[in-house]
C-alpha positions as CSV (number, residue, x, y, z in Angstrom):
1,M,25.9,-30.9,-61.0
2,T,25.3,-27.4,-62.2
3,V,28.5,-25.4,-63.1
4,A,28.4,-21.8,-61.9
5,K,28.4,-19.3,-64.7
6,K,31.5,-17.3,-64.9
7,T,31.5,-13.5,-64.8
8,K,32.8,-12.0,-68.0
9,L,35.2,-9.2,-67.0
10,L,36.6,-6.7,-69.6
11,I,39.5,-4.6,-68.3
12,L,40.2,-1.3,-70.0
13,A,43.8,-0.1,-69.5
14,P,45.1,3.1,-71.1
15,R,48.7,1.7,-71.1
16,L,51.0,-0.6,-69.3
17,G,54.2,1.4,-68.8
18,F,56.1,1.2,-65.6
19,G,54.0,2.8,-62.8
20,G,51.8,2.1,-59.8
21,A,48.4,2.3,-61.6
22,E,49.8,0.1,-64.4
23,T,51.0,-2.5,-61.9
24,L,47.6,-2.7,-60.3
25,V,46.0,-3.4,-63.8
26,K,48.6,-6.1,-64.4
27,D,48.2,-7.7,-61.0
28,V,44.4,-7.9,-61.3
29,F,44.6,-9.3,-64.8
30,I,47.1,-12.0,-63.8
31,N,45.8,-13.0,-60.4
32,I,42.0,-12.8,-60.7
33,D,40.4,-16.3,-60.3
34,R,39.8,-17.8,-63.7
35,E,37.4,-20.3,-62.1
36,K,35.1,-17.4,-61.4
37,F,35.9,-15.0,-64.3
38,D,36.4,-15.0,-68.0
39,V,38.8,-12.1,-68.5
40,R,39.9,-10.0,-71.4
41,I,42.1,-6.9,-71.3
42,C,42.1,-4.1,-73.9
43,I,45.2,-2.0,-73.7
44,F,44.9,1.3,-75.5
45,D,48.7,1.8,-76.0
46,Y,51.9,0.0,-75.0
47,G,53.3,3.1,-73.2
48,H,56.4,5.2,-73.5
49,E,58.7,2.3,-73.5
50,G,56.7,0.1,-75.9
51,G,55.9,-3.6,-76.1
52,K,57.7,-6.2,-74.2
53,E,60.0,-3.7,-72.4
54,S,57.0,-2.5,-70.4
55,L,54.8,-4.3,-68.0
56,F,53.0,-5.6,-71.1
57,G,55.9,-8.2,-71.3
58,E,54.8,-9.6,-67.9
59,L,51.3,-10.5,-69.1
60,P,50.6,-14.1,-70.1
61,Q,50.7,-13.9,-73.9
62,N,47.2,-15.4,-74.6
63,K,45.7,-13.8,-77.6
64,D,42.2,-14.7,-76.5
65,E,42.7,-12.6,-73.4
66,I,44.7,-9.6,-74.7
67,A,44.0,-6.9,-77.3
68,V,46.2,-3.9,-78.0
69,L,44.3,-1.1,-79.8
70,N,47.1,1.4,-80.6
71,K,45.0,4.4,-79.9
72,D,47.8,7.0,-80.7
73,K,48.5,5.4,-84.1
74,I,44.9,4.9,-85.4
75,G,43.3,8.1,-84.0
76,M,40.4,8.6,-81.6
77,L,37.5,7.8,-83.9
78,N,39.0,4.5,-85.1
79,F,40.0,3.7,-81.6
80,I,36.4,4.1,-80.4
81,L,35.2,1.9,-83.2
82,A,37.8,-0.7,-82.4
83,L,36.9,-0.7,-78.7
84,M,33.2,-1.0,-79.7
85,K,34.1,-4.1,-81.7
86,E,36.0,-5.6,-78.8
87,I,33.1,-5.0,-76.5
88,R,30.5,-6.5,-78.8
89,R,32.7,-9.6,-79.4
90,F,33.3,-10.3,-75.7
91,R,29.9,-9.2,-74.4
92,P,31.1,-8.5,-70.8
93,N,29.0,-8.6,-67.6
94,V,31.3,-6.0,-66.0
95,I,33.8,-3.6,-67.5
96,A,36.7,-2.5,-65.2
97,S,38.0,1.0,-66.2
98,W,40.9,2.9,-64.6
99,G,39.4,6.4,-64.2
100,A,36.3,7.9,-65.8
101,I,37.6,8.0,-69.4
102,Y,35.0,9.7,-71.6
103,Y,35.8,7.8,-74.8
104,C,35.4,4.5,-73.0
105,R,32.0,5.7,-71.9
106,I,31.0,6.6,-75.4
107,A,32.0,3.2,-76.7
108,T,30.2,1.3,-73.9
109,L,27.0,3.4,-74.3
110,L,26.9,3.0,-78.1
111,T,27.3,-0.8,-77.8
112,G,24.7,-1.1,-75.0
113,F,27.2,-2.6,-72.5
114,P,27.6,0.3,-70.1
115,Y,28.3,-1.7,-66.9
116,I,31.5,0.0,-65.7
117,V,33.3,-0.2,-62.4
118,S,35.8,2.6,-62.3
119,Q,39.0,2.6,-60.3
120,Y,40.4,5.9,-59.0
121,N,44.0,6.4,-58.0
122,D,44.3,10.1,-57.8
123,A,44.2,12.1,-54.6
124,G,44.2,15.4,-56.5
125,V,47.0,17.9,-56.9
126,D,48.2,20.3,-59.6
127,Y,51.9,19.6,-59.9
128,G,52.7,22.0,-62.8
129,K,51.9,19.9,-65.9
130,S,50.6,22.0,-68.7
131,L,47.1,21.2,-69.8
132,T,45.7,21.7,-73.3
133,L,42.9,24.3,-73.7
134,K,40.4,21.5,-74.1
135,Q,41.5,19.8,-70.9
136,Q,41.3,23.1,-69.0
137,I,37.8,23.7,-70.2
138,V,36.7,20.2,-69.1
139,N,38.4,20.6,-65.8
140,I,36.8,24.0,-65.2
141,L,33.3,22.9,-66.1
142,G,33.6,19.4,-64.7
143,I,31.1,18.2,-67.2
144,S,32.7,15.1,-68.6
145,E,33.7,13.2,-65.5
146,R,30.7,14.4,-63.4
147,F,28.3,13.1,-66.1
148,F,30.0,9.8,-67.0
149,T,30.7,8.7,-63.5
150,R,26.9,8.7,-62.8
151,L,26.7,5.9,-65.4
152,D,29.0,3.7,-63.4
153,I,27.6,0.7,-61.5
154,G,30.7,0.7,-59.2
155,R,33.5,2.9,-58.1
156,I,36.7,1.8,-56.3
157,A,39.2,4.1,-54.6
158,I,42.7,2.9,-53.5
159,S,42.8,4.9,-50.3
160,E,40.5,6.9,-48.1
161,A,42.2,10.1,-49.4
162,V,41.3,9.2,-52.9
163,R,37.7,8.4,-51.9
164,E,37.3,11.8,-50.2
165,H,38.9,13.6,-53.2
166,I,36.7,11.8,-55.8
167,S,33.6,12.4,-53.7
168,K,34.2,16.1,-53.6
169,K,35.5,16.4,-57.2
170,L,32.6,14.5,-58.8
171,G,29.9,15.5,-56.3
172,I,28.9,11.9,-55.3
173,P,28.5,10.5,-51.8
174,A,31.7,8.9,-50.4
175,D,29.8,5.8,-49.3
176,T,29.1,5.0,-53.0
177,I,32.8,4.5,-53.5
178,S,34.3,1.2,-52.4
179,L,37.7,1.3,-50.6
180,V,40.2,-1.3,-51.7
181,Y,43.8,-0.7,-50.8
182,C,46.6,-1.6,-53.2
183,G,48.1,-4.9,-52.6
184,V,51.6,-6.3,-53.2
185,D,52.9,-9.9,-53.5
186,T,54.4,-10.3,-50.0
187,N,55.9,-13.6,-51.0
188,Y,57.9,-12.1,-53.8
189,F,58.6,-8.9,-52.1
190,S,60.1,-10.2,-48.9
191,P,63.4,-9.7,-46.9
192,M,66.4,-11.2,-48.8
193,P,70.2,-11.0,-48.6
194,P,71.7,-8.0,-50.3
195,D,72.6,-8.4,-53.9
196,L,76.3,-7.5,-53.7
197,E,76.9,-8.0,-57.4
198,L,74.2,-5.4,-58.2
199,K,75.8,-3.1,-55.6
200,A,79.3,-3.6,-57.2
201,S,77.9,-3.0,-60.7
202,M,77.0,0.5,-59.7
203,K,80.4,1.0,-58.1
204,I,78.9,1.3,-54.6
205,P,81.4,0.1,-51.9
206,P,80.3,-3.1,-50.1
207,N,79.9,-1.4,-46.7
208,A,78.3,1.8,-48.0
209,K,74.7,2.7,-47.0
210,V,72.0,3.0,-49.6
211,V,68.9,5.2,-49.6
212,S,66.5,4.3,-52.4
213,M,63.4,5.7,-54.1
214,V,61.4,3.9,-56.8
215,A,59.3,6.2,-58.9
216,A,59.0,7.5,-62.4
217,L,60.9,10.7,-62.9
218,R,57.7,12.8,-63.2
219,A,57.3,16.2,-61.7
220,I,54.7,15.0,-59.1
221,K,57.3,12.7,-57.6
222,N,59.4,15.7,-56.7
223,H,62.9,14.3,-57.3
224,K,64.2,17.8,-56.7
225,M,63.5,17.2,-53.1
226,F,65.2,13.8,-53.5
227,I,68.4,15.5,-54.7
228,R,68.3,18.1,-51.9
229,V,67.9,15.3,-49.4
230,A,70.9,13.6,-50.9
231,R,73.0,16.8,-50.6
232,N,72.0,17.3,-47.0
233,V,72.9,13.7,-46.0
234,C,76.2,13.7,-48.0
235,L,77.3,16.8,-46.1
236,K,77.1,14.8,-42.9
237,R,78.2,11.4,-44.1
238,N,80.4,10.3,-47.1
239,D,79.3,6.6,-47.1
240,V,75.7,7.1,-48.3
241,Y,74.5,6.6,-51.8
242,F,71.1,7.5,-53.3
243,L,69.3,5.4,-55.9
244,A,66.6,6.8,-58.1
245,V,65.0,3.8,-59.7
246,G,62.4,4.5,-62.4
247,P,61.8,5.5,-66.0
248,D,62.8,8.9,-67.2
249,W,60.8,9.8,-70.3
250,W,59.0,12.9,-69.0
251,S,59.7,16.6,-69.5
252,D,56.9,17.9,-67.4
253,L,59.2,20.1,-65.3
254,N,59.0,22.4,-68.3
255,E,62.7,23.5,-67.9
256,H,64.9,24.5,-70.8
257,D,68.6,24.7,-71.6
258,T,70.4,27.9,-72.6
259,N,69.3,27.4,-76.2
260,G,65.7,27.1,-75.3
261,N,65.5,23.4,-75.8
262,L,63.1,21.5,-73.5
263,L,65.0,19.3,-71.1
264,K,64.0,15.9,-70.0
265,N,63.4,15.7,-66.2
266,V,66.4,13.4,-65.7
267,E,68.7,16.0,-67.3
268,V,67.4,18.6,-64.8
269,Y,68.0,16.3,-61.9
270,K,71.5,15.2,-63.0
271,S,72.3,18.9,-63.4
272,M,71.2,19.6,-59.8
273,A,73.3,16.7,-58.5
274,A,76.3,18.0,-60.4
275,E,75.8,21.5,-59.1
276,F,75.7,20.2,-55.5
277,G,78.9,18.1,-56.2
278,I,77.2,14.7,-55.5
279,S,77.0,13.2,-59.0
280,D,79.0,10.2,-57.8
281,K,76.6,9.7,-54.9
282,V,73.3,9.9,-56.8
283,I,72.5,7.1,-59.3
284,F,69.7,7.1,-61.8
285,T,69.0,3.5,-62.9
286,G,66.3,4.1,-65.5
287,P,63.4,1.6,-65.7
288,S,64.1,-1.8,-64.2
289,R,62.4,-5.0,-63.2
290,K,64.9,-5.6,-60.5
291,V,63.1,-3.6,-57.9
292,R,63.3,-6.4,-55.3
293,E,67.1,-6.6,-55.9
294,F,67.5,-2.8,-55.5
295,L,65.5,-3.0,-52.3
296,S,67.8,-5.8,-51.0
297,I,70.7,-3.4,-50.9
298,T,68.6,-0.5,-49.5
299,G,68.9,0.6,-45.9
300,V,66.2,3.3,-45.9
301,F,63.5,3.8,-48.5
302,I,62.1,7.3,-49.1
303,M,59.3,8.9,-51.1
304,T,59.2,12.6,-51.8
305,S,56.0,13.0,-53.8
306,F,53.9,16.1,-53.8
307,N,50.9,13.7,-53.7
308,E,50.0,10.1,-53.9
309,G,46.8,8.1,-54.0
310,L,48.6,5.2,-52.3
311,N,52.2,4.3,-53.4
312,D,52.9,0.8,-54.6
313,S,56.7,1.2,-54.2
314,V,56.3,2.2,-50.6
315,L,54.3,-1.0,-50.0
316,E,56.9,-3.1,-51.8
317,A,59.6,-1.6,-49.7
318,M,57.7,-2.3,-46.5
319,A,57.1,-5.9,-47.6
320,C,60.9,-6.2,-48.0
321,G,61.4,-5.1,-44.5
322,K,62.6,-1.6,-45.2
323,P,61.8,1.5,-43.0
324,V,60.1,4.2,-45.0
325,I,60.3,8.0,-44.7
326,A,57.7,9.7,-46.8
327,T,56.0,13.0,-47.4
328,A,52.7,13.2,-45.5
329,V,50.5,13.7,-48.5
330,G,47.4,12.1,-50.0
331,G,47.0,8.4,-49.3
332,M,50.6,8.1,-48.2
333,K,49.5,8.8,-44.7
334,E,47.5,5.5,-44.7
335,S,50.5,3.3,-45.4
336,I,53.0,3.5,-42.6
337,I,52.5,3.9,-38.9
338,E,54.5,6.9,-37.7
339,G,57.3,5.9,-35.3
340,Q,56.8,2.2,-35.9
341,C,57.4,1.6,-39.6
342,G,59.0,4.9,-40.4
343,Y,58.4,8.6,-40.4
344,Y,56.4,11.2,-42.3
345,V,57.6,14.7,-43.1
346,N,55.9,17.7,-44.5
347,S,55.8,18.1,-48.3
348,D,59.0,19.4,-49.8
349,D,60.8,19.5,-46.4
350,D,64.2,18.1,-47.3
351,H,65.8,19.0,-44.0
352,A,63.3,17.0,-42.0
353,M,63.6,14.0,-44.3
354,S,67.4,14.1,-44.3
355,G,67.4,14.3,-40.5
356,R,65.2,11.2,-40.2
357,I,67.4,9.3,-42.6
358,L,70.5,10.1,-40.5
359,E,68.6,9.1,-37.4
360,L,67.9,5.6,-38.8
361,L,71.3,5.1,-40.3
362,D,72.9,6.0,-37.0
363,D,70.6,3.7,-35.0
364,R,70.8,0.2,-36.4
365,S,68.5,-1.3,-33.8
366,K,65.7,1.2,-34.6
367,L,66.3,0.7,-38.3
368,L,65.8,-3.1,-37.9
369,S,62.8,-2.7,-35.7
370,F,61.1,-0.3,-38.1
371,G,61.8,-2.7,-40.9
372,Q,60.2,-5.6,-39.1
373,H,57.1,-3.6,-38.3
374,A,56.9,-2.4,-41.9
375,R,57.0,-6.0,-43.1
376,Q,54.3,-7.1,-40.7
377,R,52.0,-4.2,-41.7
378,A,52.5,-4.9,-45.4
379,V,51.5,-8.6,-44.8
380,N,48.5,-7.8,-42.6
381,K,47.1,-4.8,-44.5
382,F,48.4,-4.6,-48.0
383,S,48.7,-8.1,-49.4
384,L,47.9,-8.9,-53.1
385,E,45.5,-11.6,-52.1
386,T,43.4,-9.3,-50.0
387,M,43.2,-6.8,-52.8
388,I,42.3,-9.4,-55.5
389,R,39.6,-11.0,-53.4
390,A,38.0,-7.6,-52.5
391,K,37.9,-6.7,-56.2
392,E,36.5,-10.0,-57.2
393,N,33.7,-9.5,-54.7
394,I,32.8,-6.1,-56.1
395,Y,33.0,-7.3,-59.8
396,Q,30.7,-10.3,-59.1
397,D,28.3,-8.2,-57.0
398,R,28.0,-5.6,-59.8
399,A,27.6,-8.1,-62.6
400,L,24.3,-7.7,-64.4
401,G,22.6,-10.1,-66.8
402,N,20.4,-7.6,-68.7
403,W,22.3,-5.8,-71.5
404,S,19.7,-3.2,-72.4
405,L,20.3,0.5,-71.9
406,L,16.8,0.8,-70.4
407,N,18.0,-1.4,-67.5
408,L,20.8,1.1,-66.9
409,F,18.5,4.0,-66.6
410,R,16.2,2.0,-64.3
411,T,18.9,0.9,-61.9
412,G,22.3,2.4,-62.8
413,F,21.9,5.9,-61.4
414,A,20.4,4.7,-58.1
415,F,22.6,1.6,-57.9
416,K,23.2,0.9,-54.2
417,Q,26.9,0.4,-53.8
418,T,28.9,-1.0,-50.9
419,T,28.4,0.8,-47.6
420,K,31.3,1.9,-45.5
421,E,30.8,-1.0,-43.1
422,Q,30.7,-3.5,-46.0
423,V,33.8,-2.0,-47.6
424,K,35.7,-2.4,-44.3
425,Q,34.6,-6.1,-44.1
426,E,35.6,-6.6,-47.8
427,N,39.0,-5.1,-47.4
428,Q,40.1,-6.7,-44.1
429,P,43.2,-8.9,-44.2
430,R,42.4,-12.6,-44.4
């Protein structure tokens, strides 16, 4: 009996800090079928939080499958050389890269293994983060990404909004980009009794209502709107608490104290809460692996982002049976069904969002009905298994047996990718 040859998949991950894109990398690495794939992951850096305190700590600690290259410590040139060494040693059939990272393309081209499937998570928005002069020049000219993406043998977008954005940004047909929605473990993220000990540990009364948001405290997540929403709701009810669950390492709001010192974003948000007189009602938890437990005490889940490719935290909340109120931006509009699982509001419209929160908190039957529909939609549309199987199909379909650069130039630029109809079939719930 002939044993089928495994596809050798190399995953390139910039870092594994707490975040949606990082969670996707982790989930693919852990759950991909080892009967079909030999897998290795190259992590460029641990992330802000470092080592085992990040999502890195959730990976199986198999040295044959994991390499950490420490890009920030060794410098760009040494990093490219180290990545080239990893590629030559593993000799992959397919390389999965998160975004069109130019230095990855340099390493893969120089080693003669340029078989990259890129995943894109960005639906495109400028949220105020300062760019270096070099980044501004690259963005204006569009040379780096537009060139390197044409070397890809596959492209994956996590939502239709991302696919449309990448198509326009890179000047490539939308039907050359496969659509694979994010997936969450709907067995792990499922309705559960409220964790009353967790609630008590934060000094939240047992019968108080909780509104939660799980997101890194970055500018694009718009926690300023979150704080204004909390103010509006607390003016109407005094039994509602707001949880902001997520890491707080960023200073991309670019705000300063009276001495001119750059403030961390969390300091800006806490100052806002204090100014509104709601410091006791708004709780910043920092990074946590207890997302499921926080969701267990949540009544309504909200997301205030300026833009999203497709938000994992929203899908996790839905899987836990929580109604969601979110800004109608990017791929967010593809997650919940308006009036069944929750509501959408316009970007930065804190009054509309607070009104919807109060509506659900005041109508328990509607809150429960929305939560049940949210759970069902997560199971049917956004399961982890559906996502993994769809990506496995793409990786296997793109695997090439000829390592030469000549083969790339013969087939790579004209590589026929998944059609829209095939994408829909690949990504249907099973």
